[in-house]
N, C-alpha and C positions, 0 to 999 in steps of 0.2 A: 504493499499500499504506499502511497505517496508521502503519508505523514510519518512513516516508521524511520527513515534515516534521521531526521531531525530529533525525533523523540530518543532514539538509541544515542545520539550525540549528547543530548542533555544527560542522560543516565550513565554515560560512560566515564572513564577516568579523567581527571582534570589534567590539564597540560603539564604542572609541575609534579604531576604523579600522585597527588592525594586522592585516593578512590572516593567516589561519592558513596554515601550511605542509603541510597534509595535505588530502586530498580526501574527498568523500562516498564515493568507491568505496574508498578506504583504510580509512575508518570501517566499512563493511559487511563488508570482508574481515577486519578485525581481530576484529568480532563473530563471524564465522563461524569463525574460527581459535579463538577462545575458547571458543566453543560445542562445537567438536570436541575440543579439548585440555584443558578444564576449567580448568586452571591453568597460566600461562605468565608468564615473567619478562620484564621490559621489554626486555632486549638481544636476547633471541631474537625477540620480536614485532617489534622493529624490524628484525632481519635478514630475517624473513619478509616483512614490508611492503616491504622495500628503500627505508626512509625513514631520516632522520637521527635522532640522539639528542634533539635539541631538538624536533622535530616529534612524536616519540613521547611526550615528556614532557608536551607540550602536550595531545596527543590523550588520553592516560590521565587527565590533570587534568581535561579536559572531560568525559570520560565517567563519571569519578568524580562530579563535580559534578552531572550529570544522573541519577545513581544508577543507572547502566547497569552499572557495574563496581564490585568491591570491590578495594582495593589493600592487600596485606598482605606481611609479610617473604617469605612463600613464592611471591608473584607476584601476578598480576591474575586475578580470575574474574569471571563474570557474576553479577549480583544477579537477584532473581526478575523484576524489570523487564527486565534484559538477556536472561534466559533467554526471556522472552515475545516479545522482539524477534528474538531468534535462531531461535525456532520459527516466527515469521512468515515470516522470510526463506527458511528451508529448505522451508517449505511450498510456497513459489512456485519457489525455485530450490535444489533439493535437492543438486546436485553440480556443482562446478567443477572441472575437472582439466586438468593439461597432457596434450596428446595428439600423436600424429604424424598430421596431417590428410591425408597423401598428396597426392592430386590437388586436395584443396580447399585446400592451403597456398599462401600467396602470399609468404612470407617464412620466416626461419629457425626460428622458434618458433611453436608453436600451442597454443591452449587451446579448450576448449569447456565451454558451461554447458547444463544441463537446465533447461528452464523448462515449468512444469507447467500443461496445460490452459489454453493461450493462443492456440491456432492461429486463434480467430476475431478476435484483435487484429492479425493479420498484414495488411499491405497489399500492398506490393511487396517487402519484405525490405531496400529501400534505407535505412530508418530505422535499423535496426540496423547496418548497415554504416557508415553516416556517424556514428553514435554512438561505435563503435568507433574510427574514424579520428581523432575529435576528441581521444580519450585516448591517442593515439600508436600505435594499430595501423596496419598496413598495408592491411588490409581484413578483411572478414567475410562469412560465408555463413550465411544463415537456412535451416534445414531443418524442415519440417513432418512430423511422423510421423502416418500415418493408415492404417488397415487393414493394418498390419504392413509399411508401405513408408515410406521417405523420400521427400518431394517437395520441390520447389522452388517458391517463390511466382512465379506467373506463368510457370512454366516445367515441367520434368519432373514427371510424376505418379508416376514410379517410377524413382528415381535408380539403384537397383541395375541394372536392366534398360537404362537409357539410358547409364549410366556405369560400366561393370563395373569394380569395385575392392574390395579387401579393407576399405576405409575403412567400408564400410556394416554389415559384421558387427562390426568393432570398436566402433563407436559404439553399436550395439545392446548388445553384451555389456557395455561400460563403463557405459552410462547407463540401460539397461532401460527405454525410453520407452514410454509408453502412447498409445493413440489422443488426438489433439488436443495432445499435448506438442510442444514446439518445442526444437530444439538450434541455438545460436549457436556457431559455430565462427570463431574469431579468429586472425589471424596477425600477427606483428611480428618484427622484427630484435632486439628487446629482449625477453626473457622475461617480465618483469612487465607490459610493455605488452600482450602477448597475452592475460594473465589479465585486466587491467582492461578490455581491449577486449571480452572476451566478457560481462563483468559489465556494462558500459555498455550493450551490445545487449540484454542480458535486462532491464535497468530499463526499457527503451523499452515493453516489453510488459507490466510488471507495475505501473507507478506508478499506474495509474487503479483497479486492482482492491482 
């Protein structure tokens, strides 16, 4: 995606060699939160991202330097450039949500992300699972939505038929997928890691689009 290079630059190592204390996924989530809430204070943003005050100060400073956010007494808000980045993100990843993944869960907390029109980018689903695990998740499941049904890569072509559960109805109601959409379900024993796991899995499908 067009926004990824600049966000990776923001979350990479500083020129003098001092590593930043926040990640690319936290930057993306911060922009998603700012886009939804319009204006947010530093303390609340830090709490939502589960990051320290020093890290959030650095992130806000870097986002401001790149003209992605405005910082005022009332809080932080997206600039026109930031809004364009936010729109690019939600065009492909319009919804990330905590869920109860039922039989898909492999840990205490679950989250899922809807990724639009990327089923042709799926290989075996292992890439999304591995990306989620690398950021602290216990595992992740990749679901393809086609012809009004959920399918597994290299597996079931009708999950509701093969694995009866309320999870399929919940996912349809929550995410309202269309044909060729993908849902990544991630699980972790740490709530935030489940969210970042599903975002990491989603990025494996959109980074070349």
